[in-house]
mmCIF file of the C-alpha atoms, coordinates in Angstrom:
data_MODEL
# 
_entry.id   MODEL 
# 
loop_
_atom_site.group_PDB 
_atom_site.id 
_atom_site.type_symbol 
_atom_site.label_atom_id 
_atom_site.label_alt_id 
_atom_site.label_comp_id 
_atom_site.label_asym_id 
_atom_site.label_entity_id 
_atom_site.label_seq_id 
_atom_site.pdbx_PDB_ins_code 
_atom_site.Cartn_x 
_atom_site.Cartn_y 
_atom_site.Cartn_z 
_atom_site.occupancy 
_atom_site.B_iso_or_equiv 
_atom_site.pdbx_formal_charge 
_atom_site.auth_seq_id 
_atom_site.auth_comp_id 
_atom_site.auth_asym_id 
_atom_site.auth_atom_id 
_atom_site.pdbx_PDB_model_num 
ATOM 1   C CA . MET A 1 1   ? -0.011  0.009  -0.010 1.00 0.00 ? 1   MET A CA 1 
ATOM 2   C CA . LYS A 1 2   ? 0.966   3.652  -0.422 1.00 0.00 ? 2   LYS A CA 1 
ATOM 3   C CA . ILE A 1 3   ? 0.768   5.284  3.046  1.00 0.00 ? 3   ILE A CA 1 
ATOM 4   C CA . ALA A 1 4   ? 0.875   9.016  3.731  1.00 0.00 ? 4   ALA A CA 1 
ATOM 5   C CA . LEU A 1 5   ? 2.156   9.523  7.239  1.00 0.00 ? 5   LEU A CA 1 
ATOM 6   C CA . PHE A 1 6   ? 1.952   12.876 9.035  1.00 0.00 ? 6   PHE A CA 1 
ATOM 7   C CA . GLY A 1 7   ? 4.457   13.275 11.908 1.00 0.00 ? 7   GLY A CA 1 
ATOM 8   C CA . ALA A 1 8   ? 6.798   10.655 10.420 1.00 0.00 ? 8   ALA A CA 1 
ATOM 9   C CA . THR A 1 9   ? 9.821   11.997 12.342 1.00 0.00 ? 9   THR A CA 1 
ATOM 10  C CA . GLY A 1 10  ? 8.222   11.993 15.818 1.00 0.00 ? 10  GLY A CA 1 
ATOM 11  C CA . ASN A 1 11  ? 8.931   9.313  18.432 1.00 0.00 ? 11  ASN A CA 1 
ATOM 12  C CA . ILE A 1 12  ? 5.810   7.237  17.428 1.00 0.00 ? 12  ILE A CA 1 
ATOM 13  C CA . GLY A 1 13  ? 5.615   8.273  13.829 1.00 0.00 ? 13  GLY A CA 1 
ATOM 14  C CA . LYS A 1 14  ? 9.053   7.071  12.865 1.00 0.00 ? 14  LYS A CA 1 
ATOM 15  C CA . ILE A 1 15  ? 8.384   3.605  14.445 1.00 0.00 ? 15  ILE A CA 1 
ATOM 16  C CA . ILE A 1 16  ? 5.083   3.419  12.489 1.00 0.00 ? 16  ILE A CA 1 
ATOM 17  C CA . ALA A 1 17  ? 7.046   4.224  9.301  1.00 0.00 ? 17  ALA A CA 1 
ATOM 18  C CA . GLN A 1 18  ? 9.572   1.485  10.110 1.00 0.00 ? 18  GLN A CA 1 
ATOM 19  C CA . GLU A 1 19  ? 6.874   -1.056 10.807 1.00 0.00 ? 19  GLU A CA 1 
ATOM 20  C CA . ALA A 1 20  ? 5.109   -0.299 7.561  1.00 0.00 ? 20  ALA A CA 1 
ATOM 21  C CA . LEU A 1 21  ? 8.315   -0.337 5.532  1.00 0.00 ? 21  LEU A CA 1 
ATOM 22  C CA . PHE A 1 22  ? 9.313   -3.663 7.135  1.00 0.00 ? 22  PHE A CA 1 
ATOM 23  C CA . ARG A 1 23  ? 6.021   -5.126 5.802  1.00 0.00 ? 23  ARG A CA 1 
ATOM 24  C CA . GLY A 1 24  ? 6.664   -3.929 2.257  1.00 0.00 ? 24  GLY A CA 1 
ATOM 25  C CA . HIS A 1 25  ? 4.502   -0.803 2.164  1.00 0.00 ? 25  HIS A CA 1 
ATOM 26  C CA . SER A 1 26  ? 5.566   2.529  0.628  1.00 0.00 ? 26  SER A CA 1 
ATOM 27  C CA . VAL A 1 27  ? 5.559   5.546  2.997  1.00 0.00 ? 27  VAL A CA 1 
ATOM 28  C CA . THR A 1 28  ? 5.476   9.235  2.273  1.00 0.00 ? 28  THR A CA 1 
ATOM 29  C CA . GLY A 1 29  ? 6.517   11.058 5.475  1.00 0.00 ? 29  GLY A CA 1 
ATOM 30  C CA . LEU A 1 30  ? 4.763   14.393 5.792  1.00 0.00 ? 30  LEU A CA 1 
ATOM 31  C CA . VAL A 1 31  ? 6.380   16.682 8.387  1.00 0.00 ? 31  VAL A CA 1 
ATOM 32  C CA . ARG A 1 32  ? 6.936   20.272 9.404  1.00 0.00 ? 32  ARG A CA 1 
ATOM 33  C CA . HIS A 1 33  ? 10.746  19.899 9.859  1.00 0.00 ? 33  HIS A CA 1 
ATOM 34  C CA . PRO A 1 34  ? 12.243  17.469 7.260  1.00 0.00 ? 34  PRO A CA 1 
ATOM 35  C CA . GLU A 1 35  ? 15.743  18.223 8.565  1.00 0.00 ? 35  GLU A CA 1 
ATOM 36  C CA . ARG A 1 36  ? 14.898  15.934 11.475 1.00 0.00 ? 36  ARG A CA 1 
ATOM 37  C CA . GLY A 1 37  ? 14.527  12.986 9.151  1.00 0.00 ? 37  GLY A CA 1 
ATOM 38  C CA . VAL A 1 38  ? 16.075  9.811  10.419 1.00 0.00 ? 38  VAL A CA 1 
ATOM 39  C CA . LEU A 1 39  ? 14.917  7.100  7.892  1.00 0.00 ? 39  LEU A CA 1 
ATOM 40  C CA . THR A 1 40  ? 16.788  5.977  4.781  1.00 0.00 ? 40  THR A CA 1 
ATOM 41  C CA . HIS A 1 41  ? 14.822  3.430  2.772  1.00 0.00 ? 41  HIS A CA 1 
ATOM 42  C CA . PRO A 1 42  ? 14.078  3.001  -0.977 1.00 0.00 ? 42  PRO A CA 1 
ATOM 43  C CA . ASN A 1 43  ? 10.272  3.019  -0.234 1.00 0.00 ? 43  ASN A CA 1 
ATOM 44  C CA . PHE A 1 44  ? 10.381  6.038  2.041  1.00 0.00 ? 44  PHE A CA 1 
ATOM 45  C CA . ILE A 1 45  ? 10.001  9.706  0.878  1.00 0.00 ? 45  ILE A CA 1 
ATOM 46  C CA . LEU A 1 46  ? 10.112  12.744 3.212  1.00 0.00 ? 46  LEU A CA 1 
ATOM 47  C CA . ARG A 1 47  ? 8.260   15.874 2.316  1.00 0.00 ? 47  ARG A CA 1 
ATOM 48  C CA . GLN A 1 48  ? 7.651   19.167 4.149  1.00 0.00 ? 48  GLN A CA 1 
ATOM 49  C CA . THR A 1 49  ? 4.101   20.258 4.582  1.00 0.00 ? 49  THR A CA 1 
ATOM 50  C CA . ASN A 1 50  ? 1.562   21.765 7.024  1.00 0.00 ? 50  ASN A CA 1 
ATOM 51  C CA . ILE A 1 51  ? -1.200  19.579 8.316  1.00 0.00 ? 51  ILE A CA 1 
ATOM 52  C CA . LEU A 1 52  ? -3.208  22.721 9.202  1.00 0.00 ? 52  LEU A CA 1 
ATOM 53  C CA . GLU A 1 53  ? -3.413  23.821 5.525  1.00 0.00 ? 53  GLU A CA 1 
ATOM 54  C CA . THR A 1 54  ? -6.268  21.799 4.010  1.00 0.00 ? 54  THR A CA 1 
ATOM 55  C CA . HIS A 1 55  ? -5.128  22.394 0.405  1.00 0.00 ? 55  HIS A CA 1 
ATOM 56  C CA . LEU A 1 56  ? -1.657  21.122 1.251  1.00 0.00 ? 56  LEU A CA 1 
ATOM 57  C CA . VAL A 1 57  ? -3.187  18.003 2.877  1.00 0.00 ? 57  VAL A CA 1 
ATOM 58  C CA . THR A 1 58  ? -5.150  17.334 -0.303 1.00 0.00 ? 58  THR A CA 1 
ATOM 59  C CA . THR A 1 59  ? -2.040  17.712 -2.510 1.00 0.00 ? 59  THR A CA 1 
ATOM 60  C CA . GLU A 1 60  ? 0.097   15.420 -0.406 1.00 0.00 ? 60  GLU A CA 1 
ATOM 61  C CA . VAL A 1 61  ? -2.348  12.607 0.220  1.00 0.00 ? 61  VAL A CA 1 
ATOM 62  C CA . THR A 1 62  ? -3.671  12.338 -3.315 1.00 0.00 ? 62  THR A CA 1 
ATOM 63  C CA . GLU A 1 63  ? -3.116  8.897  -4.875 1.00 0.00 ? 63  GLU A CA 1 
ATOM 64  C CA . HIS A 1 64  ? -2.305  7.298  -1.480 1.00 0.00 ? 64  HIS A CA 1 
ATOM 65  C CA . ASP A 1 65  ? -4.301  4.295  -0.219 1.00 0.00 ? 65  ASP A CA 1 
ATOM 66  C CA . VAL A 1 66  ? -4.358  5.273  3.440  1.00 0.00 ? 66  VAL A CA 1 
ATOM 67  C CA . VAL A 1 67  ? -3.347  8.292  5.591  1.00 0.00 ? 67  VAL A CA 1 
ATOM 68  C CA . VAL A 1 68  ? -1.958  8.027  9.138  1.00 0.00 ? 68  VAL A CA 1 
ATOM 69  C CA . SER A 1 69  ? -1.680  11.057 11.390 1.00 0.00 ? 69  SER A CA 1 
ATOM 70  C CA . ALA A 1 70  ? 0.914   10.886 14.199 1.00 0.00 ? 70  ALA A CA 1 
ATOM 71  C CA . PHE A 1 71  ? 0.752   14.715 14.342 1.00 0.00 ? 71  PHE A CA 1 
ATOM 72  C CA . ALA A 1 72  ? 1.972   16.076 17.686 1.00 0.00 ? 72  ALA A CA 1 
ATOM 73  C CA . PRO A 1 73  ? 1.274   19.789 18.447 1.00 0.00 ? 73  PRO A CA 1 
ATOM 74  C CA . GLU A 1 74  ? 3.536   22.092 20.298 1.00 0.00 ? 74  GLU A CA 1 
ATOM 75  C CA . PHE A 1 75  ? 3.029   21.687 23.986 1.00 0.00 ? 75  PHE A CA 1 
ATOM 76  C CA . SER A 1 76  ? 1.920   25.341 24.214 1.00 0.00 ? 76  SER A CA 1 
ATOM 77  C CA . THR A 1 77  ? -0.701  25.059 21.442 1.00 0.00 ? 77  THR A CA 1 
ATOM 78  C CA . PRO A 1 78  ? -2.597  21.754 22.065 1.00 0.00 ? 78  PRO A CA 1 
ATOM 79  C CA . ASN A 1 79  ? -5.815  23.054 20.462 1.00 0.00 ? 79  ASN A CA 1 
ATOM 80  C CA . THR A 1 80  ? -4.220  22.759 17.014 1.00 0.00 ? 80  THR A CA 1 
ATOM 81  C CA . LEU A 1 81  ? -5.247  19.027 17.263 1.00 0.00 ? 81  LEU A CA 1 
ATOM 82  C CA . SER A 1 82  ? -8.891  19.868 16.498 1.00 0.00 ? 82  SER A CA 1 
ATOM 83  C CA . SER A 1 83  ? -7.829  22.177 13.648 1.00 0.00 ? 83  SER A CA 1 
ATOM 84  C CA . ALA A 1 84  ? -5.561  19.344 12.315 1.00 0.00 ? 84  ALA A CA 1 
ATOM 85  C CA . ALA A 1 85  ? -8.546  16.994 12.549 1.00 0.00 ? 85  ALA A CA 1 
ATOM 86  C CA . ALA A 1 86  ? -10.793 19.292 10.529 1.00 0.00 ? 86  ALA A CA 1 
ATOM 87  C CA . SER A 1 87  ? -8.042  19.875 7.959  1.00 0.00 ? 87  SER A CA 1 
ATOM 88  C CA . LEU A 1 88  ? -7.407  16.099 7.618  1.00 0.00 ? 88  LEU A CA 1 
ATOM 89  C CA . ILE A 1 89  ? -11.072 15.396 7.089  1.00 0.00 ? 89  ILE A CA 1 
ATOM 90  C CA . GLN A 1 90  ? -11.590 18.117 4.440  1.00 0.00 ? 90  GLN A CA 1 
ATOM 91  C CA . GLY A 1 91  ? -8.279  17.349 2.793  1.00 0.00 ? 91  GLY A CA 1 
ATOM 92  C CA . LEU A 1 92  ? -8.908  13.664 2.442  1.00 0.00 ? 92  LEU A CA 1 
ATOM 93  C CA . GLN A 1 93  ? -12.433 14.144 1.143  1.00 0.00 ? 93  GLN A CA 1 
ATOM 94  C CA . ALA A 1 94  ? -11.089 16.532 -1.543 1.00 0.00 ? 94  ALA A CA 1 
ATOM 95  C CA . ALA A 1 95  ? -8.385  13.971 -2.475 1.00 0.00 ? 95  ALA A CA 1 
ATOM 96  C CA . GLN A 1 96  ? -10.895 11.107 -2.531 1.00 0.00 ? 96  GLN A CA 1 
ATOM 97  C CA . VAL A 1 97  ? -8.885  9.165  0.030  1.00 0.00 ? 97  VAL A CA 1 
ATOM 98  C CA . ASN A 1 98  ? -11.225 7.523  2.478  1.00 0.00 ? 98  ASN A CA 1 
ATOM 99  C CA . ARG A 1 99  ? -8.997  5.664  4.988  1.00 0.00 ? 99  ARG A CA 1 
ATOM 100 C CA . LEU A 1 100 ? -7.495  7.522  7.969  1.00 0.00 ? 100 LEU A CA 1 
ATOM 101 C CA . LEU A 1 101 ? -5.864  6.227  11.150 1.00 0.00 ? 101 LEU A CA 1 
ATOM 102 C CA . VAL A 1 102 ? -5.091  8.746  13.877 1.00 0.00 ? 102 VAL A CA 1 
ATOM 103 C CA . VAL A 1 103 ? -2.589  8.417  16.818 1.00 0.00 ? 103 VAL A CA 1 
ATOM 104 C CA . GLY A 1 104 ? -4.520  9.973  19.735 1.00 0.00 ? 104 GLY A CA 1 
ATOM 105 C CA . GLY A 1 105 ? -4.173  10.302 23.450 1.00 0.00 ? 105 GLY A CA 1 
ATOM 106 C CA . ALA A 1 106 ? -5.079  8.222  26.479 1.00 0.00 ? 106 ALA A CA 1 
ATOM 107 C CA . GLY A 1 107 ? -6.295  10.954 28.756 1.00 0.00 ? 107 GLY A CA 1 
ATOM 108 C CA . SER A 1 108 ? -9.953  10.807 27.744 1.00 0.00 ? 108 SER A CA 1 
ATOM 109 C CA . LEU A 1 109 ? -10.164 7.044  28.288 1.00 0.00 ? 109 LEU A CA 1 
ATOM 110 C CA . GLU A 1 110 ? -12.243 6.054  31.315 1.00 0.00 ? 110 GLU A CA 1 
ATOM 111 C CA . VAL A 1 111 ? -10.578 4.574  34.345 1.00 0.00 ? 111 VAL A CA 1 
ATOM 112 C CA . SER A 1 112 ? -13.994 3.824  35.877 1.00 0.00 ? 112 SER A CA 1 
ATOM 113 C CA . PRO A 1 113 ? -17.488 4.591  34.615 1.00 0.00 ? 113 PRO A CA 1 
ATOM 114 C CA . GLY A 1 114 ? -17.734 8.360  34.082 1.00 0.00 ? 114 GLY A CA 1 
ATOM 115 C CA . LEU A 1 115 ? -14.161 9.148  35.262 1.00 0.00 ? 115 LEU A CA 1 
ATOM 116 C CA . GLN A 1 116 ? -11.620 9.914  32.588 1.00 0.00 ? 116 GLN A CA 1 
ATOM 117 C CA . LEU A 1 117 ? -7.917  9.265  33.154 1.00 0.00 ? 117 LEU A CA 1 
ATOM 118 C CA . MET A 1 118 ? -7.172  13.018 32.838 1.00 0.00 ? 118 MET A CA 1 
ATOM 119 C CA . ASP A 1 119 ? -9.611  13.786 35.667 1.00 0.00 ? 119 ASP A CA 1 
ATOM 120 C CA . SER A 1 120 ? -8.097  11.199 38.052 1.00 0.00 ? 120 SER A CA 1 
ATOM 121 C CA . PRO A 1 121 ? -5.806  12.364 40.932 1.00 0.00 ? 121 PRO A CA 1 
ATOM 122 C CA . GLN A 1 122 ? -2.694  10.728 39.508 1.00 0.00 ? 122 GLN A CA 1 
ATOM 123 C CA . PHE A 1 123 ? -2.793  12.465 36.191 1.00 0.00 ? 123 PHE A CA 1 
ATOM 124 C CA . PRO A 1 124 ? -0.124  15.198 35.817 1.00 0.00 ? 124 PRO A CA 1 
ATOM 125 C CA . PRO A 1 125 ? -1.905  18.571 35.822 1.00 0.00 ? 125 PRO A CA 1 
ATOM 126 C CA . ASP A 1 126 ? 0.524   20.066 33.223 1.00 0.00 ? 126 ASP A CA 1 
ATOM 127 C CA . TRP A 1 127 ? -0.522  17.400 30.701 1.00 0.00 ? 127 TRP A CA 1 
ATOM 128 C CA . ARG A 1 128 ? -4.297  17.966 31.084 1.00 0.00 ? 128 ARG A CA 1 
ATOM 129 C CA . PRO A 1 129 ? -4.652  20.715 28.350 1.00 0.00 ? 129 PRO A CA 1 
ATOM 130 C CA . LEU A 1 130 ? -3.034  18.351 25.832 1.00 0.00 ? 130 LEU A CA 1 
ATOM 131 C CA . ALA A 1 131 ? -5.144  15.364 27.008 1.00 0.00 ? 131 ALA A CA 1 
ATOM 132 C CA . SER A 1 132 ? -8.308  17.478 26.804 1.00 0.00 ? 132 SER A CA 1 
ATOM 133 C CA . ALA A 1 133 ? -7.318  18.710 23.274 1.00 0.00 ? 133 ALA A CA 1 
ATOM 134 C CA . HIS A 1 134 ? -6.927  15.056 22.140 1.00 0.00 ? 134 HIS A CA 1 
ATOM 135 C CA . GLY A 1 135 ? -10.411 14.432 23.441 1.00 0.00 ? 135 GLY A CA 1 
ATOM 136 C CA . ASP A 1 136 ? -11.788 17.380 21.520 1.00 0.00 ? 136 ASP A CA 1 
ATOM 137 C CA . ALA A 1 137 ? -10.111 16.204 18.383 1.00 0.00 ? 137 ALA A CA 1 
ATOM 138 C CA . LEU A 1 138 ? -11.737 12.747 18.836 1.00 0.00 ? 138 LEU A CA 1 
ATOM 139 C CA . LYS A 1 139 ? -15.183 14.456 18.897 1.00 0.00 ? 139 LYS A CA 1 
ATOM 140 C CA . VAL A 1 140 ? -14.354 15.974 15.482 1.00 0.00 ? 140 VAL A CA 1 
ATOM 141 C CA . TYR A 1 141 ? -13.651 12.518 14.012 1.00 0.00 ? 141 TYR A CA 1 
ATOM 142 C CA . ARG A 1 142 ? -16.734 11.073 15.605 1.00 0.00 ? 142 ARG A CA 1 
ATOM 143 C CA . GLN A 1 143 ? -18.854 13.652 13.786 1.00 0.00 ? 143 GLN A CA 1 
ATOM 144 C CA . ASN A 1 144 ? -17.665 12.380 10.404 1.00 0.00 ? 144 ASN A CA 1 
ATOM 145 C CA . ASP A 1 145 ? -19.461 9.567  8.739  1.00 0.00 ? 145 ASP A CA 1 
ATOM 146 C CA . THR A 1 146 ? -17.860 9.672  5.321  1.00 0.00 ? 146 THR A CA 1 
ATOM 147 C CA . LEU A 1 147 ? -14.294 8.672  6.014  1.00 0.00 ? 147 LEU A CA 1 
ATOM 148 C CA . TYR A 1 148 ? -13.269 5.221  7.295  1.00 0.00 ? 148 TYR A CA 1 
ATOM 149 C CA . TRP A 1 149 ? -11.359 6.501  10.298 1.00 0.00 ? 149 TRP A CA 1 
ATOM 150 C CA . THR A 1 150 ? -9.847  4.705  13.315 1.00 0.00 ? 150 THR A CA 1 
ATOM 151 C CA . TYR A 1 151 ? -8.548  6.470  16.393 1.00 0.00 ? 151 TYR A CA 1 
ATOM 152 C CA . PHE A 1 152 ? -5.705  4.786  18.188 1.00 0.00 ? 152 PHE A CA 1 
ATOM 153 C CA . SER A 1 153 ? -5.188  5.627  21.819 1.00 0.00 ? 153 SER A CA 1 
ATOM 154 C CA . PRO A 1 154 ? -2.087  4.186  23.540 1.00 0.00 ? 154 PRO A CA 1 
ATOM 155 C CA . ALA A 1 155 ? -1.841  2.953  27.102 1.00 0.00 ? 155 ALA A CA 1 
ATOM 156 C CA . ASP A 1 156 ? -1.310  5.424  29.928 1.00 0.00 ? 156 ASP A CA 1 
ATOM 157 C CA . ARG A 1 157 ? 2.437   4.840  29.523 1.00 0.00 ? 157 ARG A CA 1 
ATOM 158 C CA . ILE A 1 158 ? 3.995   4.432  26.067 1.00 0.00 ? 158 ILE A CA 1 
ATOM 159 C CA . SER A 1 159 ? 7.759   4.404  25.560 1.00 0.00 ? 159 SER A CA 1 
ATOM 160 C CA . PRO A 1 160 ? 10.392  2.628  23.379 1.00 0.00 ? 160 PRO A CA 1 
ATOM 161 C CA . GLY A 1 161 ? 10.722  -1.067 24.040 1.00 0.00 ? 161 GLY A CA 1 
ATOM 162 C CA . SER A 1 162 ? 10.277  -4.398 22.258 1.00 0.00 ? 162 SER A CA 1 
ATOM 163 C CA . ARG A 1 163 ? 8.165   -5.568 19.339 1.00 0.00 ? 163 ARG A CA 1 
ATOM 164 C CA . THR A 1 164 ? 6.482   -8.502 20.991 1.00 0.00 ? 164 THR A CA 1 
ATOM 165 C CA . GLY A 1 165 ? 3.067   -8.889 19.309 1.00 0.00 ? 165 GLY A CA 1 
ATOM 166 C CA . ALA A 1 166 ? 1.652   -9.794 22.644 1.00 0.00 ? 166 ALA A CA 1 
ATOM 167 C CA . PHE A 1 167 ? -0.785  -6.996 23.450 1.00 0.00 ? 167 PHE A CA 1 
ATOM 168 C CA . ARG A 1 168 ? -4.565  -6.483 23.919 1.00 0.00 ? 168 ARG A CA 1 
ATOM 169 C CA . ILE A 1 169 ? -6.803  -4.122 21.958 1.00 0.00 ? 169 ILE A CA 1 
ATOM 170 C CA . GLY A 1 170 ? -9.963  -2.620 23.514 1.00 0.00 ? 170 GLY A CA 1 
ATOM 171 C CA . ASN A 1 171 ? -12.670 -0.569 21.818 1.00 0.00 ? 171 ASN A CA 1 
ATOM 172 C CA . ASP A 1 172 ? -14.981 0.388  24.688 1.00 0.00 ? 172 ASP A CA 1 
ATOM 173 C CA . ASN A 1 173 ? -13.289 3.720  25.660 1.00 0.00 ? 173 ASN A CA 1 
ATOM 174 C CA . ARG A 1 174 ? -11.804 2.100  28.768 1.00 0.00 ? 174 ARG A CA 1 
ATOM 175 C CA . LEU A 1 175 ? -8.233  2.262  29.800 1.00 0.00 ? 175 LEU A CA 1 
ATOM 176 C CA . LEU A 1 176 ? -6.684  -1.152 29.561 1.00 0.00 ? 176 LEU A CA 1 
ATOM 177 C CA . VAL A 1 177 ? -4.750  -2.203 32.633 1.00 0.00 ? 177 VAL A CA 1 
ATOM 178 C CA . ASP A 1 178 ? -2.884  -5.368 33.587 1.00 0.00 ? 178 ASP A CA 1 
ATOM 179 C CA . GLU A 1 179 ? -3.430  -7.510 36.706 1.00 0.00 ? 179 GLU A CA 1 
ATOM 180 C CA . GLN A 1 180 ? -1.240  -5.072 38.695 1.00 0.00 ? 180 GLN A CA 1 
ATOM 181 C CA . GLY A 1 181 ? -3.272  -2.137 37.559 1.00 0.00 ? 181 GLY A CA 1 
ATOM 182 C CA . ASN A 1 182 ? -0.592  -0.813 35.151 1.00 0.00 ? 182 ASN A CA 1 
ATOM 183 C CA . SER A 1 183 ? -1.412  0.493  31.690 1.00 0.00 ? 183 SER A CA 1 
ATOM 184 C CA . ILE A 1 184 ? 1.705   0.177  29.495 1.00 0.00 ? 184 ILE A CA 1 
ATOM 185 C CA . ILE A 1 185 ? 2.667   -0.417 25.830 1.00 0.00 ? 185 ILE A CA 1 
ATOM 186 C CA . SER A 1 186 ? 5.839   -0.133 23.858 1.00 0.00 ? 186 SER A CA 1 
ATOM 187 C CA . ILE A 1 187 ? 5.911   2.165  20.872 1.00 0.00 ? 187 ILE A CA 1 
ATOM 188 C CA . GLU A 1 188 ? 6.928   -0.831 18.718 1.00 0.00 ? 188 GLU A CA 1 
ATOM 189 C CA . ASP A 1 189 ? 3.865   -2.879 19.710 1.00 0.00 ? 189 ASP A CA 1 
ATOM 190 C CA . PHE A 1 190 ? 1.641   0.176  19.329 1.00 0.00 ? 190 PHE A CA 1 
ATOM 191 C CA . ALA A 1 191 ? 2.908   0.593  15.790 1.00 0.00 ? 191 ALA A CA 1 
ATOM 192 C CA . LEU A 1 192 ? 2.481   -3.038 15.079 1.00 0.00 ? 192 LEU A CA 1 
ATOM 193 C CA . ALA A 1 193 ? -1.166  -2.886 16.111 1.00 0.00 ? 193 ALA A CA 1 
ATOM 194 C CA . LEU A 1 194 ? -1.768  0.194  14.014 1.00 0.00 ? 194 LEU A CA 1 
ATOM 195 C CA . VAL A 1 195 ? -0.260  -1.312 10.871 1.00 0.00 ? 195 VAL A CA 1 
ATOM 196 C CA . ASN A 1 196 ? -2.266  -4.452 11.477 1.00 0.00 ? 196 ASN A CA 1 
ATOM 197 C CA . GLU A 1 197 ? -5.359  -2.297 11.248 1.00 0.00 ? 197 GLU A CA 1 
ATOM 198 C CA . ILE A 1 198 ? -4.110  -0.717 8.019  1.00 0.00 ? 198 ILE A CA 1 
ATOM 199 C CA . GLU A 1 199 ? -3.747  -4.131 6.476  1.00 0.00 ? 199 GLU A CA 1 
ATOM 200 C CA . THR A 1 200 ? -6.878  -5.726 7.955  1.00 0.00 ? 200 THR A CA 1 
ATOM 201 C CA . PRO A 1 201 ? -9.439  -3.099 8.916  1.00 0.00 ? 201 PRO A CA 1 
ATOM 202 C CA . ARG A 1 202 ? -11.482 -4.217 11.990 1.00 0.00 ? 202 ARG A CA 1 
ATOM 203 C CA . PHE A 1 203 ? -12.428 -0.975 13.793 1.00 0.00 ? 203 PHE A CA 1 
ATOM 204 C CA . ILE A 1 204 ? -13.946 1.403  11.284 1.00 0.00 ? 204 ILE A CA 1 
ATOM 205 C CA . ARG A 1 205 ? -15.125 4.669  12.835 1.00 0.00 ? 205 ARG A CA 1 
ATOM 206 C CA . GLN A 1 206 ? -14.191 3.443  16.270 1.00 0.00 ? 206 GLN A CA 1 
ATOM 207 C CA . ARG A 1 207 ? -11.635 4.374  18.925 1.00 0.00 ? 207 ARG A CA 1 
ATOM 208 C CA . VAL A 1 208 ? -9.388  1.575  20.032 1.00 0.00 ? 208 VAL A CA 1 
ATOM 209 C CA . THR A 1 209 ? -6.641  1.383  22.664 1.00 0.00 ? 209 THR A CA 1 
ATOM 210 C CA . VAL A 1 210 ? -3.589  -0.848 22.864 1.00 0.00 ? 210 VAL A CA 1 
ATOM 211 C CA . ALA A 1 211 ? -1.893  -2.091 26.057 1.00 0.00 ? 211 ALA A CA 1 
ATOM 212 C CA . TYR A 1 212 ? -0.294  -5.178 27.612 1.00 0.00 ? 212 TYR A CA 1 
# 
């Protein structure tokens, strides 16, 4: 497949790119700062663009099979996530590309009925604006019934680790935890789950979460 990947040089985006390339897909990395590029592969192209400019989104995703957004806003401007969501939706529709996967946040997952992770006492207050912005962006996607979108939320803790393939996927808006109450996933396994969904769609117009 031909995959257009926004945020391809970020911590999660570059691992998604590597996973997709490993499986034989072609990846066009779409980023704000191409000088940060770290991948060299015959099926990888890195291009500079702006996800907030709808006409640029349309131009860059045209003739791709699927679009992945691993866009991460500046910490001081989290609300650009909703703007990016609107731009992606409009841009993909204009380009006649109907498959979109989004790397989202975990903060709006529920830890108990009616209680979101970002509202729980242990959640870092400094991260709440970003978590809330991710939740607002999810609402934008949920209002769309024309694209085949899937919103991927990680576990509470996501960091570099191993590619094990031994993870769980939930799609009921609940934070997945293990028997000790921990919610953890490696970036490698998160990327593996996301590329699985690219190849074999199971969660159309749904939010899913990945954890051990």
